[in-house]
N, C-alpha and C positions, 0 to 999 in steps of 0.2 A: 568213110570216104564218099565224096559226091559221085553222082551217076556219070558226070562228064569226065571223070578221071580215068576212064577205060584206056584211052590212048593219050599218054602225056605229050607225045610229039605234036599233037594238034592244038595244044592249049596256049593261050596268051599268057603274059607274065603273071597277072593277078590270079588267074585260075590255076596256073602251074604251082604257085606258092600255096594256094588254098589246098590243093591236092597233096603237095609235098608235106605240109604241116599237119595233115590229118592221117598220115600213114600209121601203120601199126607200131613201128619203132618209135615214132614221135609220141604216141599215146603212152608208151613205156617211159619216155622222157617226162611227160606231164605227171605220170603216176609217181615218179621219183620225187617230185616236189611235195606230194602228199606224204611220202615216206619221211622226208626231212621234217616236215611240220609235225607229223605224228611222233617222231622220235623226240623232238623238243617238248611236245605236250606231255609225254609220259616221263621222260628222263628228268625234267626240271623238278617236279614234286618228289620223285623217288630219290634223286640226289639230295634234295633239301631234307628229306627224311633221314638219309644216311648222315648228312651233315649235322642235323640236330642231335641224333643219337651219339655221334662221335664227339660233339661238343659237350654233351652231358656227361659222357664217359670221361672226357679229359679233365673235367672239374669235379669228378666224384671224390668223395672222402675215402673210398675203398681203394687202396693202392693197386691191386691187380687190375681193377676196372679202369683206373686212371692211367696206368701204364699202357693198357690195351688201346685206349682212345688216343693217347699221344703217339704211340707207335704207328697206328693206322694213319694219322695225319702226316707224320714225318716221312714214312716210307712211301706212301702213294704220291705225295707231293714231290718227293725227291727223285722218283723214277720218271724219265721222259715218257710223255704220253704215247708216242709211237711204240716204244719198247714195251710198255705195259699192255697196250692193245694186242700186240703180236704175241706176247707171252701168256697173258691172262686168259685170252679166249681159248687158246690151245689147251692150257692147263685145265680150265673149267670144263671144256668139252670132254677131255679125256677122263676127268674125275667122274663125271656123270656116267660115261660109258663103263668105267671100271666098276662102279657100284652096281649098275644094271647087270654087268657080266657076272659079278659074284652072286647075285640073286637069281638070275635066270639061267645061268649055265654052270651049275656047281660041278658037273662032271668033266669040264674042260681040262685037258691034260697039258696042252701046249703052253709055253710061257707067254705072258701078255706082252712083255717087252722083248722084242726080237731085234737086237741091234738098235737101229734108228727107227724101226717100225713099231707101232702100237697096234696090236692085233687082238680083237675081241670077237666073240661069236656074233653072228648076224642078228640074233634077237636083241643084242645089247646095243646095237648101233642107234645113234641119235642124230637125226631121225632115221627110221627104217629105210632101207634102200627101195622098198616097194611103195613108200609113201608118196602121195601126190606132190607136185612141184611146190604148190603153195604152202605145204607143211614144212618143206625145207626152208623156204623163204621166211616163213613166220618164226621158225626156230632160230634162224640166223639173226633175225631182227631183234628178238627178245634177248638173245645173247649180247647183241650190241647195246641194247638199252641197259642191261645190267652192268656191262663194262663201263659205259659212260657214267652211270650212276655211281659206281665205286670210285672212279677217278675224280669226278667233279664233287662228289660227296665229301672227299677229303679236303678239298679247297673250301667248300661251304662250311665244313666243321671248323676250320681255322678262322674263317670270318665270323661265324657265330660265337665261337669261343672268345674272340676279341670283343664282340659286341656285348657279351655277358659281363666281361671284366670292365667295360666302359661305363656301365650303369653305376651312378654314384653310390658308394657303400653306405652313406648316411641314410639313403632311402630304405635300404635293406634293414639297417639297424632300427629305423623308426617303425618299420612293419613288425619287427620282433618285439619292440617295446609296446606296441598295441596288442600284443598277444597272438599274432599270426604264427602258425607253425612254419617250418621250413618249406613244406610242400605249398602252402598257401602263398608264402612270400615268393617262391619261385614262379608260380603260375600267374599270380595277380600283380606282382610288382616287377620282377626281373624280366620275364619273357615279353610283356607288352612294350617295355621301354627298350629292350635289346634290339628290336627290329629297326628302330630309328638309327642306331649306330651301325648296324650290320647291313642295311639296305644299300649304301654306296658300294660296298665290297661285293654284295650279291649281284648288284647291277652289272658291275664289271665282269663277274663270273658268268652271268647270262650272256653277255656279248661274246665272251670267249667260247662258250658252249655253241653259240650260233656259228662261229667261225670254224669250230672243230668238226662240224657235221661232214665235211668231205673225207674225214678219216673213216667213214663207213666203208669206203672202197677197200681199205685194208682188212676189213672183216668179211669180205666176200659179198657185199651188198651193192647192187647196181644203183648208185646214187646219181644225183644230177651232174656231178663233175664227170663221172664215167660216161654218161650218155652224151654230154656236151662234147667230150673228146671223140667219141665214136661217131656221132652224127655230123660233127663239124669237119672230120677228116675228108680227104679227097675221095670222091666217089666217081666211078666211071660207069658207062653203060653196061659193062660186063657184070657188074655186081648189083646194080640197082636201076629201077625205071626212072629215077630222078637224078641223073649225074650232075655233079657240081665240083667246083674247085675246093681249095682249102678254106673252109668257112669257120674254122675253130675260133678265130678272133671274134666273130659275131656271136657265137654261142656263149663264149666266156664273157663277152661284154654284157649279154643278157643276164648271166649269173651275177655279174658285178652289180647291175641295177637291182636285181632281186635282193641281194644281201644288203645293199645300202638302204633300200626302201624298208626292208624288214627291221633292220637295226634302228632306223629312224622312228618307226612306229613303236618299237620297244622303248626307246628313249622317252617318247611322249607319255606312254603308259606308266613308266617307272617314275617320271617326274610327278605325275598326278598321285601316284601311290605314296610318294614321299611327302607330298603336301598333306595327304590324309593322315599319315602316321605321325607327323610332327604337330598336328593340331592339338593344342592344349598341353604339349610336352615342355619340359624345362630345358629346351635346347635353343640354339640360335635361330633355327627355322621356326620354332614355336613362338619365339619372341618377336620375330618379324611379322608373323600372322597377327599376334595380339596388338602390335602397334598399328598395323594396317586397319584392323577392325576398330580401333579406338579413334583413328583420325577421320 
């Protein structure tokens, strides 16, 4: 905060807003944007990894592995996101604490499940009650990343599975005729061409992931929507040095601009990626590029 912010009542409009927008709570608001971007940066590749593994499992020649992949895709896609977030996070947290409880407190005599309560010894808590605040926030953040990755990994698996099936079978048979093994055919023929067919679906999934970031609030993380609601609400001189009316519409309008700008940048990046992937491919996009280069 600036030095002239000591007495807000003496400030003109511009200085008042300069001081107001640099308060400690606003710094938490700005940090929440970093949390959202970090969530996307980590979740996207992890979810893609889950999706690729799920797609490979769904097309496996081993029945148990194939059933596992298809059940994962069907169950996670069939459960509403909100219900999955509320259930899975609690179940995962309790599973971790249960395993720690069994290892760290073998002499515990009380039942762990006591009615609606889940009671474990203090040493098994995740994170520990004595841990610093940033440890609690980091633990909650990575639980959120894992949950998002599980959910969107199932959708990515369905998209990638469809992309694998869209690759012309004649090309796979030609690779086999040239003496390629199944592993070589998969990695050198199927996977490179699969992305061309899967990218449109993955692009939509990326947009949905961006729009789903406000669900962080359900997982106990103070995200940008939480801070926009808190900071935009009516403030009086009794609670803050910078009283104002109901400004939530302005905060949420700022979030609208942020999300629209971010999705537009994503669209441009994905279009360029599509052009790069279709170059030289036997697709309509590759044919357009060949005709443009020949003319």
